[in-house]
Wavefront OBJ file of the C-alpha trace (Angstrom):
o trace
v -9.285 1.580 29.527
v -6.607 -0.847 30.696
v -5.587 -2.960 27.700
v -5.366 -1.948 24.034
v -4.510 -4.530 21.374
v -3.022 -3.532 18.026
v -3.358 -6.139 15.275
v -0.812 -5.340 12.573
v 2.849 -4.522 13.177
v 3.674 -2.260 10.255
v 3.562 1.520 9.870
v -0.060 2.035 10.932
v 0.115 -0.255 13.955
v 3.381 1.181 15.208
v 2.227 4.765 14.686
v -0.963 3.995 16.622
v 1.082 2.636 19.522
v 3.224 5.748 19.571
v 0.170 8.016 19.340
v -1.554 6.231 22.221
v 1.442 6.801 24.484
v 1.864 10.410 23.385
v -1.795 11.067 24.136
v -1.441 9.772 27.675
v -2.464 6.128 27.590
v -0.613 4.399 30.433
v -2.230 0.967 30.325
v -1.074 -2.250 28.671
v -0.287 -2.281 24.954
v -0.015 -5.502 22.954
v 0.942 -5.549 19.284
v 0.342 -8.633 17.125
v 2.351 -9.100 13.941
v 2.443 -12.145 11.682
v 6.015 -11.468 10.490
v 9.116 -12.256 12.528
v 10.852 -8.963 11.760
v 10.343 -5.859 13.891
v 8.083 -3.250 12.258
v 9.525 -1.985 8.961
v 8.611 0.365 6.141
v 7.202 -1.083 2.920
v 7.837 1.596 0.227
v 11.605 0.811 0.069
v 10.911 -2.862 -0.704
v 10.287 -2.276 -4.421
v 13.073 0.263 -4.728
v 16.068 0.541 -2.368
v 15.829 -2.969 -0.875
v 15.134 -4.671 -4.206
v 17.929 -2.741 -5.903
v 20.368 -3.657 -3.143
v 21.023 -0.005 -2.303
v 19.855 -0.572 1.289
v 20.588 -3.324 3.703
v 17.339 -4.708 5.193
v 17.857 -3.054 8.599
v 17.516 0.396 7.000
v 13.814 -0.242 6.427
v 13.239 -0.838 10.156
v 10.887 1.806 11.549
v 12.165 1.824 15.142
v 15.281 0.580 16.844
v 14.917 -1.826 19.768
v 15.529 0.920 22.335
v 12.755 3.036 20.795
v 10.341 0.110 20.853
v 11.112 -0.461 24.513
v 10.189 3.131 25.305
v 6.660 2.361 24.115
v 6.337 -0.160 26.976
v 4.593 -2.502 24.575
v 4.415 -6.272 24.314
v 5.303 -7.114 20.718
v 4.332 -10.592 19.559
v 6.055 -11.176 16.198
v 5.347 -14.205 14.063
v 1.935 -14.513 15.695
v -1.114 -14.321 13.448
v -4.559 -13.201 14.573
v -7.174 -15.743 13.482
v -10.406 -14.481 15.002
v -12.211 -11.637 16.737
v -15.216 -11.732 19.038
v -16.496 -8.183 19.457
v -19.139 -9.245 21.989
v -16.568 -10.864 24.284
v -13.852 -8.393 23.254
v -11.300 -11.091 22.552
v -8.740 -11.659 19.794
v -7.810 -15.266 19.036
v -4.277 -16.048 17.871
v -2.920 -18.857 15.712
v -1.176 -20.385 18.720
v -4.533 -20.724 20.494
v -4.034 -17.803 22.852
v -6.932 -15.428 23.445
v -6.352 -11.787 24.304
v -9.010 -9.747 26.058
v -9.038 -6.075 25.134
v -10.706 -2.846 26.178
v -9.724 -1.155 22.937
v -8.644 -2.599 19.586
v -7.015 -1.031 16.532
v -7.009 -3.122 13.361
v -4.090 -2.358 11.052
v -3.617 -5.642 9.184
v -3.059 -4.000 5.807
v -3.223 -5.951 2.561
v -2.398 -9.241 0.928
v -1.359 -9.442 -2.735
v -3.773 -10.652 -5.387
v -2.569 -13.753 -7.182
v -3.199 -15.206 -10.581
v -5.479 -18.257 -10.679
v -2.530 -20.227 -12.057
v 1.243 -20.461 -12.008
v 2.145 -19.604 -8.434
v 3.373 -23.144 -7.846
v 6.223 -22.526 -10.298
v 9.646 -21.468 -9.036
v 10.501 -17.953 -10.188
v 6.949 -16.598 -9.770
v 6.775 -13.910 -7.103
v 4.551 -11.432 -5.349
v 6.022 -8.558 -3.354
v 4.538 -7.456 -0.061
v 6.962 -8.471 2.685
v 10.646 -7.966 3.402
v 11.306 -11.687 2.998
v 9.629 -11.627 -0.430
v 11.747 -8.631 -1.473
v 14.961 -10.354 -0.388
v 14.022 -13.585 -2.160
v 13.246 -11.702 -5.361
v 16.449 -9.671 -5.023
v 18.528 -12.860 -4.815
v 16.985 -14.143 -8.051
v 17.516 -10.843 -9.863
v 21.239 -11.114 -9.171
v 21.393 -14.062 -11.579
v 20.541 -11.765 -14.506
v 17.167 -13.256 -15.466
v 14.642 -12.235 -18.080
v 11.943 -10.504 -16.022
v 8.251 -10.105 -16.779
v 6.219 -7.898 -14.461
v 2.458 -8.439 -14.626
v 0.619 -5.301 -13.546
v 1.676 -1.713 -14.279
v 0.288 0.069 -11.237
v 2.567 1.800 -8.760
v 4.136 -1.391 -7.437
v 4.593 -3.129 -10.771
v 6.005 -0.022 -12.435
v 8.470 0.494 -9.590
v 9.605 -3.124 -9.743
v 10.089 -2.862 -13.512
v 12.129 0.334 -13.081
v 14.265 -1.241 -10.369
v 14.901 -4.369 -12.430
v 15.814 -2.299 -15.462
v 18.165 -0.267 -13.273
v 19.962 -3.564 -12.631
v 20.403 -3.834 -16.425
v 17.978 -6.729 -16.726
v 15.754 -7.667 -19.656
v 12.318 -6.416 -18.511
v 8.817 -6.616 -19.979
v 5.857 -4.888 -18.308
v 2.343 -6.207 -19.012
v -1.045 -4.709 -18.174
v -4.634 -4.755 -19.414
v -4.807 -0.939 -19.362
v -3.609 1.259 -22.232
v -0.780 2.815 -20.190
v 1.045 2.237 -16.909
v -0.681 3.896 -13.932
v -3.833 4.458 -15.996
v -6.066 3.599 -13.044
v -4.001 5.667 -10.625
v -3.327 8.917 -12.536
v -5.150 8.619 -15.869
v -4.074 7.991 -19.445
v -2.235 11.267 -20.116
v 0.255 11.027 -17.262
v 0.231 7.248 -17.707
v 1.398 7.788 -21.278
v 4.354 9.814 -19.996
v 5.190 7.006 -17.574
v 5.041 4.552 -20.475
v 7.425 6.729 -22.476
v 9.747 6.877 -19.463
v 9.898 3.080 -19.291
v 10.429 2.728 -23.040
v 13.221 5.302 -22.941
v 14.954 3.146 -20.349
v 14.601 -0.034 -22.390
v 11.531 -1.708 -20.862
v 9.234 -3.468 -23.331
v 5.589 -2.605 -22.712
v 2.751 -4.941 -23.593
v -0.320 -2.862 -22.796
v -3.960 -3.859 -23.392
v -3.148 -7.521 -22.870
v -4.422 -10.143 -20.455
v -2.181 -12.905 -19.169
v -3.818 -16.249 -19.924
v -1.184 -18.614 -18.582
v 2.314 -19.303 -17.346
v 4.394 -22.143 -18.734
v 7.124 -24.004 -16.915
v 9.741 -26.670 -17.242
v 11.025 -28.865 -14.411
v 8.916 -26.867 -12.001
v 10.295 -23.454 -12.999
v 8.588 -20.710 -14.982
v 9.714 -20.312 -18.584
v 7.190 -17.976 -20.214
v 4.155 -15.742 -19.791
v 1.345 -16.363 -22.278
v -0.773 -13.411 -23.435
v -4.309 -13.362 -24.799
v -3.082 -13.007 -28.383
v -0.976 -16.147 -28.068
v 2.311 -14.321 -27.572
v 4.775 -16.107 -25.297
v 7.096 -13.829 -23.343
v 10.214 -15.751 -22.269
v 10.731 -15.330 -18.531
v 13.031 -16.641 -15.832
v 11.403 -14.454 -13.176
v 7.772 -13.310 -13.118
v 6.493 -10.743 -10.632
v 2.724 -10.604 -10.180
v 1.663 -7.091 -9.142
v -2.039 -7.053 -10.003
v -3.214 -5.284 -6.878
v -4.039 -6.229 -3.327
v -7.040 -6.958 -1.149
v -7.590 -5.980 2.492
v -6.427 -8.615 4.970
v -9.775 -9.211 6.657
v -10.216 -13.002 6.404
v -9.536 -13.390 10.113
v -12.505 -11.123 10.862
v -15.163 -13.397 9.350
v -17.919 -13.931 11.908
v -16.546 -11.192 14.149
v -19.616 -9.001 13.990
v -17.770 -6.262 12.117
v -19.110 -4.968 8.825
v -16.744 -6.004 6.063
v -16.684 -4.963 2.437
v -13.691 -3.508 0.706
v -11.897 -3.567 4.040
v -13.192 -2.912 7.545
v -16.205 -0.605 7.214
v -15.874 2.245 9.696
v -17.713 5.471 10.448
v -16.222 8.932 9.867
v -14.078 8.623 13.001
v -12.527 5.260 11.945
v -14.750 3.414 14.466
v -15.853 -0.037 13.321
v -17.624 -1.187 16.504
v -17.629 -0.273 20.204
v -13.995 -0.095 21.219
v -12.786 -1.136 17.742
v -11.090 1.189 15.247
v -9.214 0.586 11.985
v -6.344 2.389 10.291
v -4.233 2.186 7.162
v -4.780 0.094 4.043
v -7.467 -2.046 5.666
v -9.760 0.806 6.778
v -12.771 1.858 4.695
v -14.636 4.973 5.792
v -16.883 7.761 4.414
v -14.863 10.750 3.203
v -16.878 13.966 2.820
v -14.879 15.270 -0.145
v -14.751 11.989 -2.048
v -18.535 11.801 -1.797
v -18.576 8.215 -0.569
v -16.480 5.559 1.073
v -12.761 5.388 0.444
v -9.879 3.099 1.278
v -6.422 4.589 0.784
v -3.362 2.465 0.040
v -0.875 5.233 0.763
v 2.026 5.364 3.193
v 1.123 8.843 4.446
v -2.425 7.776 5.182
v -1.173 4.852 7.259
v 0.482 7.328 9.614
v -2.219 9.990 9.654
v -5.111 7.580 10.074
v -3.334 5.650 12.825
v -2.960 8.888 14.797
v -6.638 9.691 14.232
v -7.781 6.191 15.222
v -5.698 6.274 18.419
v -7.027 9.693 19.377
v -10.632 8.737 18.714
v -10.327 5.411 20.540
v -9.176 7.234 23.679
v -11.797 9.981 23.267
v -14.678 7.534 22.843
v -17.689 7.918 20.519
v -18.790 11.223 22.028
v -15.397 12.824 21.475
v -14.522 11.307 18.120
v -13.351 13.666 15.368
v -14.083 12.857 11.705
v -11.035 11.869 9.681
v -10.982 13.708 6.340
v -7.425 13.982 5.002
v -6.236 15.297 1.674
v -4.575 12.132 0.328
v -0.886 12.292 -0.547
v 1.045 9.651 -2.477
v 4.218 9.267 -4.490
v 6.218 6.923 -6.667
v 9.884 7.018 -7.672
v 10.810 5.544 -11.065
v 14.202 6.154 -12.678
v 14.833 9.906 -12.371
v 11.151 10.781 -11.968
v 9.395 11.475 -8.694
v 5.642 11.609 -9.187
v 3.624 12.985 -6.269
v -0.120 13.458 -5.891
v -2.444 15.365 -3.599
v -6.138 14.617 -3.499
v -7.706 12.384 -6.141
v -6.517 11.850 -9.710
v -9.386 9.914 -11.321
v -8.813 8.459 -14.766
v -11.817 10.316 -16.211
v -10.777 13.760 -14.949
v -9.734 16.635 -17.175
v -5.988 17.208 -16.754
v -4.465 20.675 -17.081
v -0.763 21.489 -16.775
v -0.498 24.722 -14.775
v 3.207 24.900 -14.013
v 6.281 23.703 -15.909
v 6.569 21.499 -18.966
v 6.806 17.832 -19.939
v 9.941 17.027 -17.937
v 8.909 18.858 -14.749
v 5.367 20.043 -14.200
v 2.309 20.364 -11.989
v -1.039 19.224 -13.373
v -4.482 19.760 -11.886
v -7.258 17.171 -12.116
v -10.751 18.564 -12.558
v -14.149 16.894 -12.417
v -17.131 18.996 -13.530
v -14.873 22.048 -13.399
v -13.850 21.439 -9.775
v -10.238 20.753 -8.846
v -10.073 17.379 -7.062
v -6.362 16.597 -7.289
v -2.905 17.811 -8.192
v 0.087 15.900 -9.544
v 3.717 16.935 -9.624
v 6.341 15.373 -11.884
v 9.733 16.339 -10.459
v 8.050 19.477 -9.105
v 7.772 18.871 -5.363
v 8.134 22.454 -4.176
v 5.654 23.872 -6.668
v 3.178 21.062 -5.959
v 3.049 21.895 -2.254
v 1.603 25.259 -3.123
v -1.477 23.570 -4.545
v -2.247 21.638 -1.374
v -3.846 24.686 0.234
v -5.863 25.202 -2.949
v -7.203 21.666 -2.620
v -8.002 22.289 1.041
v -10.018 25.363 0.058
v -11.854 23.398 -2.627
v -12.612 20.688 -0.079
v -14.029 23.210 2.381
v -16.189 24.882 -0.263
l 1 2 3 4 5 6 7 8 9 10 11 12 13 14 15 16 17 18 19 20 21 22 23 24 25 26 27 28 29 30 31 32 33 34 35 36 37 38 39 40 41 42 43 44 45 46 47 48 49 50 51 52 53 54 55 56 57 58 59 60 61 62 63 64 65 66 67 68 69 70 71 72 73 74 75 76 77 78 79 80 81 82 83 84 85 86 87 88 89 90 91 92 93 94 95 96 97 98 99 100 101 102 103 104 105 106 107 108 109 110 111 112 113 114 115 116 117 118 119 120 121 122 123 124 125 126 127 128 129 130 131 132 133 134 135 136 137 138 139 140 141 142 143 144 145 146 147 148 149 150 151 152 153 154 155 156 157 158 159 160 161 162 163 164 165 166 167 168 169 170 171 172 173 174 175 176 177 178 179 180 181 182 183 184 185 186 187 188 189 190 191 192 193 194 195 196 197 198 199 200 201 202 203 204 205 206 207 208 209 210 211 212 213 214 215 216 217 218 219 220 221 222 223 224 225 226 227 228 229 230 231 232 233 234 235 236 237 238 239 240 241 242 243 244 245 246 247 248 249 250 251 252 253 254 255 256 257 258 259 260 261 262 263 264 265 266 267 268 269 270 271 272 273 274 275 276 277 278 279 280 281 282 283 284 285 286 287 288 289 290 291 292 293 294 295 296 297 298 299 300 301 302 303 304 305 306 307 308 309 310 311 312 313 314 315 316 317 318 319 320 321 322 323 324 325 326 327 328 329 330 331 332 333 334 335 336 337 338 339 340 341 342 343 344 345 346 347 348 349 350 351 352 353 354 355 356 357 358 359 360 361 362 363 364 365 366 367 368 369 370 371 372 373 374 375 376 377 378 379 380 381 382 383 384 385 386 387 388
C-alpha cells in the first residue's frame, strides 16, 4: 500500500493519520479538508470559544511541527466532490483527482437547517470555528438570543449565552432538554438547571417561522402563535452525515457510510467518526455515534484494519462515552441512555449522582452528574454486561 487518502481534517482524520504512522505505514499520506484552518477540536466551539475564554488557536489539535512529523500532505480549503471506488480515485472541487490504495472517510456532519429563515442576518448554525467566531462577535452586542433545539449542542449554547448575561430562550419539541439523549428524568434536571440560571424554556413547541425586518431576524414564531423577540437565533436541531459527495460512488449510504463490523465500507475504504455507521453487537443493530471519544477510537480502529486488510480486521465494539458541560454541571455517559429506559440512581443524590439505565432489567448505560470518579467504576460493569 503506497498512498492513503484521508478525507476529513478534524479529530477522526488527524487521529487516523497519526495511527497509520504509529502502526508502521511509511507510504504517502494525503489529508483533504474543506476548511482553511489546521485540524481543530469541535467540543470547545460551543463553550470556551463561544464564551471567549479561549483564543481560537487553543482549539488546534496539533501544532505545525507536530503535523510535519506525520509526513503528510495537508490540503486545506479543498473539498472532496466525488469518489470512484472502482478506479480508486477521489475527485476534488478544484478538478484534481487523487488515486489511492487506501481511503479513510472522516467527513463528519453538516448541521440541519430550518426550511425558512436562514437568509436573515442573525440566524446561525454552529459547526465550524468560523461559525463560532461569527456568533461570538454578535453575542458581544448583548442581543436577545433564541436557541432552537435543546440537545447537547443547543443546551450548551444556551448555557454559554446565559453565562454572558444575555437574555436567552431555549425552544424544543420535546418535553425537556436532552430528552432524546438521556431521557425525561435527567432531562428534567437539565431543564431545572437552565431555569435556575435564568433561561426561559419553551418545551413541546414547534417553530413555524422566523420574522425579519430590513433583512435581519426579529422574532421566532411558535406553533401556538407566540412570537419570541430575537436579535440572534441559533438553529441546533441536529446534524446529518456529510455524504453528499459520495453519491454514485458505489458505497452503501444510509444514515452515514454503511460499514461492516471492522469499519470497512468497500475494498480499501474505511470510515470513522460521526459519518460511520456500523453494526454494534451490544446495541443489537447499526449505530452511528456523534461523540468526540468515538472519533478518536474509531479512527484508530479504521487505520489498523485498513493496514491489516479484510482477513486481519478486528470488529470495532466500543462502550460509548460522551459528556456535556453546562454551567457548573458536568454530565457524562457510558453506554446507551435510551429515553424509554428505566433510570435508577445508585450513587449520590440530586446534585451529584450516578444513574443506571436499564432495558428489560439489563443495564445498558450509566450517567454521572458531577460524579466522574464514581461513574468510572461502572464502566467495567457495562463491559461485563456487554460480554454476557
